[in-house]
Every structure is written in C-alpha cells, then in structure tokens.
C-alpha positions, 0 to 999 in steps of 0.5 A, spaced: 679 107 676 682 107 668 683 100 666 691 101 666 691 103 673 686 097 675 691 092 672 697 095 675 693 095 682 691 088 681 698 086 679 701 089 686 695 085 690 697 079 687 704 080 688 703 079 696 702 085 700 700 092 699 695 095 695 691 102 694 684 101 695 683 108 692 686 109 686 694 108 685 699 113 687 706 113 684 710 107 685 703 104 687 700 104 694 700 097 697 694 093 700 696 087 703 693 080 701 692 074 705 695 068 702 690 063 702 685 060 707 691 058 712 694 064 712 688 068 714 686 063 719 693 064 723 693 071 722 686 073 724 686 077 730 683 075 737 676 077 739 679 082 744 683 086 738 676 089 736 672 089 742 667 094 743 670 100 747 668 099 755 665 105 758 672 106 762 676 106 755 671 111 752 671 116 758 678 119 757 676 122 750 669 124 752 673 129 757 676 133 751 670 132 746 667 138 744 661 140 748 656 140 742 657 135 736 654 136 729 648 132 727 642 128 730 643 122 734 636 120 736 634 113 735 642 111 735 646 108 740 652 112 743 657 114 739 653 113 732 650 119 728 643 119 725 643 119 717 636 120 714 633 123 707 633 122 700 638 118 697 640 118 689 643 112 687 645 114 680 649 121 680 653 125 675 659 129 678 663 133 673 670 135 674 672 141 671 679 142 674 684 136 675 690 135 678 696 137 674 699 130 675 693 127 672 693 131 666 700 130 665 699 122 665 693 123 660 698 126 655 703 121 656 698 115 655 695 119 649 702 118 646 704 112 642 710 110 648 705 112 654 700 107 651 704 101 652 706 103 660 701 102 665 698 108 669 700 109 676 697 116 677 690 116 681 685 121 678 685 127 683 680 132 681 681 139 684 674 142 683 667 139 681 661 143 677 656 145 682 651 142 683 651 135 682 646 132 678 641 126 680 640 121 674 635 117 678 628 117 676 626 117 684 630 118 690 630 112 695 629 114 703 634 112 707 634 111 715 640 108 719 645 110 724 653 110 723 659 111 727 661 118 728 668 116 727 672 110 724 673 104 728 674 104 734 670 110 734 673 114 739 675 121 738 682 122 739 684 115 737 688 113 731 683 109 727 684 101 726 688 099 720 691 092 717 684 089 718 681 084 713 673 085 711 672 079 714 675 081 721 671 088 720 665 085 719 666 080 725 668 086 729 661 090 727 657 084 729 660 083 736 657 090 737 650 089 735 652 093 729 654 091 721 658 093 716 656 099 712 653 098 705 656 102 699 650 106 699 650 107 706 657 110 706 655 114 700 649 118 703 653 119 710 659 122 706 655 126 701 648 128 704 642 130 699 647 135 696 651 129 693 657 132 695 663 130 691 667 131 697 664 130 704 666 138 705 664 140 698 666 141 691 673 143 691 678 139 694 682 141 700 687 137 703 687 142 709 680 140 711 681 132 711 687 128 711 689 127 704 694 128 699 700 126 703 707 124 700 707 116 698 712 112 702 713 106 698 712 099 702 719 095 702 717 089 707 711 085 708 706 087 713 702 082 717 695 083 720 695 088 726 696 084 732 701 080 729 705 086 726 705 089 733 709 082 735 714 082 730 719 088 730 721 088 723 713 089 721 712 094 727 718 098 725 716 098 718 709 100 719 711 106 723 715 108 717 709 108 713 703 110 717 701 117 716 694 116 720 691 122 724 687 121 730 679 121 729 676 127 729 682 131 729 681 135 723 674 139 725 672 141 718 672 133 715 665 132 717 659 130 713 653 134 712 650 129 717 656 130 722 660 124 721 668 125 721 673 123 716 669 119 711 674 122 706 682 120 707 685 118 713 684 111 712 680 107 707 673 104 709 671 097 708 663 096 706 659 091 704 657 090 696 650 087 697 648 082 692 655 079 691 658 073 693 664 070 697 669 073 696 667 079 692 662 082 698 668 087 700 669 094 697 673 100 700 671 107 700 673 114 702 680 114 700 686 114 705 692 119 707 695 118 700 695 122 693 689 118 691 681 120 689 679 121 696 672 122 694 665 119 697 662 116 691 668 111 688 668 104 690 674 099 689 671 092 689 677 088 687 680 087 694 677 080 696 674 079 703 681 076 706 685 082 704 688 087 708 692 093 708 696 099 712 691 103 709 684 099 710 680 100 716 672 101 717 666 103 721 660 100 723 652 102 721 646 100 724 638 100 723 636 107 726 629 107 731 624 111 727 623 118 730 
C-alpha cells in the first residue's frame, strides 16, 4: 500500500470503526477497532460462537457438496486440505496493466494539487506478467493442512465476520488447530507457480467474489454476537454485507484445492516474530474494490481490531505421508 493510502486507512481505523484491511476503496472501506481492553472484553463472543462444527451441523452441507473436491487431504483432519511443496519467500510480480481508476489516481497524485490529498484508491492490477519470478536463493519445503473454506469451514455457509484476531486465534485453538501464518496463506493461495491471484495472472471478478460496489459504513458496528442482538447494528450490517456462501464460486480455488482465498472476506493470519499487539495481519482481500491478491499483507490492524470484512480460516501441522 502506498504511504498516503496507509495513512488514510490508519486514520479511519483510529476514528473508531471500519477499515479496509486490504487497501483503500473510494470513501475508505471500514474495519472496526475495539476501543480499549474493557471494550474488547465486553464485546468478546462466547465460546459457542466459534465452536467447531458438530457432525449434525456439517452433515447438511455435505449432502450438496460435489462428489469429488480438488486437492489432497491425506494426513489432514476432515475439512482440511494438504499443502505441500517448495515455497518461495521473496517473489517478484510485475503488473503490466492496472485498473483505470488506479491509473487516474496516480496522475492526480503527480499533480501539485493531488500530492496534497490522501489517496483512497487501492492498487488493482488487471494483468500480471507470466511467470512470477522467485528472487530467493533457496525455496522452503512446506507441509501443513489448511481449512478448505473460510470459517466456519462449511460449504454453502456464509463466512464469519466482525471477529478480532484474538478471537479468531482462540477459535482455531479450540479446534486443535491454529491461525495460519503469513507464509502459509501465501503458499496455500498461490502454489509453487507463485500466482498473483489464486486462479492465475489475470484479474477476473467472475472467478472470485471481488470488485463489488463500495457501500459506506454510516454507523458503528459491534462484534458479531453483540451486533446480532442490537437491531440498529444488525440492520446496518445487512446493508453493507456482500459475502457469498463458502465455495459458491467454483473457480475461486487455489492450486491445492482451497476455496475463496481471494475476496469474499479478509482473513486474519499470524505474523511470526512480532509481539503484542502486532502479531495480526489480514490477507486475501474482501468483496470490495481492493487488491484481492495472494501476497499482500495488511499489518497495521491490531489484534483486538475487528471489521465487517474480517474473518479467518485455520491451519494445522500435517502428518507426513
């Protein structure tokens, strides 16, 4: 993200509710932040809010699931996909065609008047050079399991939203899993070919839930359970919400068989080596007009922040096989 867009998104976050998590759309897409430890504690969801799906609950979607899902599952618990291969930590991806909105904004910023105004336009690339280039001297062997769908990891259900990094981490651990790391998300999304988008090198809103209209948040939103109990919050969330059921876009699948890693909902990941409150990152983008790629990570949202475009999925070590 360029410095101006970063500063603008951070200012929106500091204002109290809302935030893009994945670049800034016109008018600034909001990501909600908890205001202090007491607010975070009072807003925290109950353990049942993110409980692991019961066999009865998961049976219904299974009936309508495709006969054969892509990817390997050996060495992984039910509902998870095996990710194994050579990961490149440092990748060069060259955009050869940007969205016209981004090009116009660059020209505006190049003018004397434009340089004084913060950017609210996210960098959307329509086409990348093929192939991507691995700049690392050596690749890293990766082996792990990842949820096939965004939490609650059930095909046909809407993904979780209005959840903080802290609560997402607890939810994964309650299932005997963990939040994915930044590198794990990268690799599960892009594969060994280092694809900019989980489906290839050309941006395509018909493949993943991206580039939908930006709807400006007008009211404060609360964490999900509290929001559902508050009529004004519930009503406004319904006006903003453009999620699609997990797995409903059949072409939005990674080389390993993981669905919806670009768009639909931002996903919390762990940033190794960081300390509280900076261990949290957001990846993948959401349904709005933002980057929606595999590699970018937004790291300025803190661990107790939450937003209407922020969800998660879990990872776990895989058994050798």
